[in-house]
C-alpha positions in Angstrom: 0.0 0.0 0.0 1.4 3.4 -0.9 1.5 6.3 1.6 -1.3 8.2 -0.2 -3.6 5.1 -0.1 -2.9 4.5 3.6 -3.7 8.1 4.4 -6.9 8.2 2.5 -8.4 4.8 3.4 -11.8 5.1 4.9 -13.4 3.4 7.9 -15.3 0.9 5.8 -12.3 0.1 3.7 -10.8 -3.3 4.4 -7.4 -1.9 3.6 -7.6 1.0 6.1 -9.8 2.7 8.5 -9.9 4.2 12.0 -8.6 1.0 13.7 -6.0 0.1 11.1 -2.3 0.8 11.9 0.0 0.4 8.9 3.7 -0.2 9.4 6.6 -0.8 7.0 9.3 -3.0 8.5 12.7 -3.4 6.9 14.8 -6.1 8.4 18.5 -6.1 8.1 20.1 -9.4 7.4 23.6 -9.3 8.8 26.5 -10.9 7.1 27.2 -14.5 8.1 27.5 -15.0 11.9 31.0 -14.5 13.1 32.6 -16.3 16.1 29.3 -18.1 16.9 27.4 -14.9 17.8 24.0 -13.9 16.5 22.9 -10.3 16.1 19.2 -10.9 16.4 16.4 -9.0 14.7 17.5 -5.6 13.5 16.0 -3.1 11.1 13.9 0.0 10.7 10.1 0.3 11.3 8.0 3.2 10.0 4.4 4.1 11.1 2.8 5.3 7.9 0.0 7.4 9.4 2.4 9.5 11.5 5.5 9.2 9.4 7.6 8.3 12.5 10.3 5.7 12.1 12.9 4.2 14.3 15.8 1.8 14.0 15.4 -1.2 16.2 17.8 -3.7 17.6 15.5 -6.5 18.8 12.0 -7.9 18.9 11.2 -6.0 22.1 12.2 -2.6 20.6 10.1 -3.3 17.5 7.0 -4.3 19.4 7.4 -1.3 21.8 7.5 1.2 18.9 4.4 -0.5 17.3 2.5 -0.4 20.5 3.3 3.2 21.2 2.4 4.3 17.7 -0.9 2.5 18.0 -1.7 4.3 21.3 -0.8 7.7 19.8 -3.5 7.5 17.1 
């Protein structure tokens, strides 16, 4: 879904509406693990309705951003 479509979706629209929160999540795939360590989930998440985005370094940070963005609407 494009930004304009997300911003103009109506309440009755199955692709949008008052209760819909739309996020774009880009996950970074690190180079091969080195020395037996794993980097975990990393990337950038953007909340389309507000335009806010944040880099995250784990599942907890990703979920925290998504929860906070959902409450702010």
